[in-house]
C-alpha positions, -999 to 999 in steps of 0.1 A, spaced: -202 -13 -32 -165 -9 -38 -146 -29 -64 -110 -30 -75 -121 -11 -106 -136 17 -84 -103 21 -65 -83 23 -97 -106 49 -112 -105 70 -80 -67 68 -81 -63 78 -117 -89 106 -114 -74 120 -82 -39 120 -98 -50 137 -130 -39 172 -122 -10 162 -100 11 140 -124 40 165 -127 48 164 -90 39 127 -86 61 115 -115 91 136 -103 86 123 -68 84 87 -79 115 92 -100 134 104 -70 121 76 -49 130 50 -76 166 64 -80 171 64 -42 158 28 -38 178 16 -68 210 31 -53 203 15 -19 196 -18 -36 229 -16 -55 248 -8 -23 230 -34 -2 257 -60 -10 281 -40 11 278 -34 48 274 3 45 247 -2 18 227 -26 40 229 -2 69 216 26 46 187 5 36 179 -2 72 181 35 82 164 51 52 138 29 38 113 32 66 111 70 66 110 70 28 81 45 28 63 67 53 68 97 31 56 79 0 25 68 18 18 103 31 19 116 -5 -8 90 -15 -29 98 15 -27 136 7 -38 128 -28 -68 109 -15 -78 136 9 -72 164 -17 -44 180 4 -13 197 -9 12 174 -26 49 184 -29 81 166 -38 94 174 -3 66 154 12 86 123 3 111 132 30 85 140 57 90 105 71 123 118 85 103 141 107 89 110 124 121 91 121 120 69 152 86 55 147 90 49 110 124 32 116 109 9 143 79 1 121 101 -8 92 124 -30 112 97 -48 132 74 -54 102 103 -69 82 115 -90 112 80 -105 118 74 -111 80 108 -128 78 101 -150 108 67 -160 95 82 -168 61 105 -193 78 75 -215 84 65 -214 48 63 -187 21 25 -182 24 24 -172 61 49 -145 54 28 -131 25 -3 -132 47 15 -112 74 27 -87 49 -9 -80 40 -18 -79 77 7 -51 82 0 -33 49 -20 -5 65 5 2 93 22 32 77 -12 49 70 -22 43 106 10 57 118 4 89 98 -31 93 112 -21 86 148 9 108 158 8 95 194 5 58 185 36 36 188 49 16 158 39 -16 175 3 -4 181 1 7 145 10 -28 134 -15 -43 157 -42 -19 145 -33 -28 109 -38 -65 117 -72 -57 132 -82 -35 102 -71 -61 76 -92 -90 91 -115 -100 63 -98 -76 39 -65 -92 29 -79 -110 -1 -96 -79 -13 -63 -59 -12 -46 -88 -30 -73 -86 -58 -68 -49 -61 -31 -54 -65 -37 -82 -90 -58 -60 -111 -27 -39 -119 -8 -69 -133 -14 -57 -169 0 -23 -162 30 -40 -144 37 -61 -176 35 -29 -197 59 -12 -172 84 -40 -177 81 -37 -215 89 0 -213 119 -8 -191 103 7 -160 94 40 -175 56 35 -172 61 25 -136 65 62 -128 28 64 -134 17 29 -124 33 27 -90 18 60 -77 -16 49 -90 -13 16 -71 -2 35 -40 -31 59 -43 -56 31 -49 -43 14 -17 -47 47 2 -83 48 -10 -87 12 2 -74 23 36 -96 53 37 -127 32 30 -119 10 60 -119 39 85 -148 38 109 -158 74 102 -160 67 65 -183 37 72 -206 60 93 -207 85 65 -220 58 41 -254 58 58 -243 34 85 -233 7 59 -200 -9 66 -181 -7 33 -160 -37 43 -191 -58 45 -200 -48 10 -171 -68 -2 -185 -100 13 -209 -104 -16 -198 -120 -49 -179 -93 -66 -162 -92 -100 -130 -73 -104 -135 -57 -138 -100 -53 -151 -106 -28 -178 -73 -11 -170 -55 -44 -168 -58 -60 -202 -37 -91 -194 -59 -102 -165 -90 -123 -168 -119 -112 -146 -114 -123 -110 -143 -133 -88 -141 -138 -51 -166 -149 -25 -168 -160 11 -138 -139 20 -141 -145 57 -132 -182 51 -98 -172 38 -89 -157 71 -93 -190 88 -58 -200 77 -42 -171 97 -20 -185 125 
């Protein structure tokens, strides 16, 4: 039975001997995104965000997936998304367009769609022949019944996020990679072959029981309990 605590522990444990490379990579990613954000008020900056953020996001997700699968992790992996530039660009643009359009209805539908699309970069990495559109559709299918669980996983990092703000973002060089890696573990646990390896037990079904998110690593968060997750998906349009 997987809980938010389990994913966090797996992430911290897997990153233990890789922090040197991970922190440097996150620093580079943060500086690039900050520069793009500062330039976004100008046309050239907005164009740079459009052209660069998708491949960088794909590269960052590849690093997390490599950590999860105990594969080689290098700083240069951050830029591997540019080797798959077209698909990563299309995925970034289409995901954001659809999230924006759903947000026009109300804020909540946009957030729900963001969670629906949250696995699309991982799926793109695992399926070189799949189109960006199909990766997004596969993510929607994969996240049915799992959006609330991912939200709770992210919520369990709120204490670390507050501490990152107190340290002027310095701690985020460790916290953000940990959250990305925990999310990659979450994705890995949803794969059919992983479910089969667990003696035929669908790990996603394990979450349908009453589960407490033990936030031992998130001191500012009270314990979160969720139940009847499937009911929450009834609001999806």
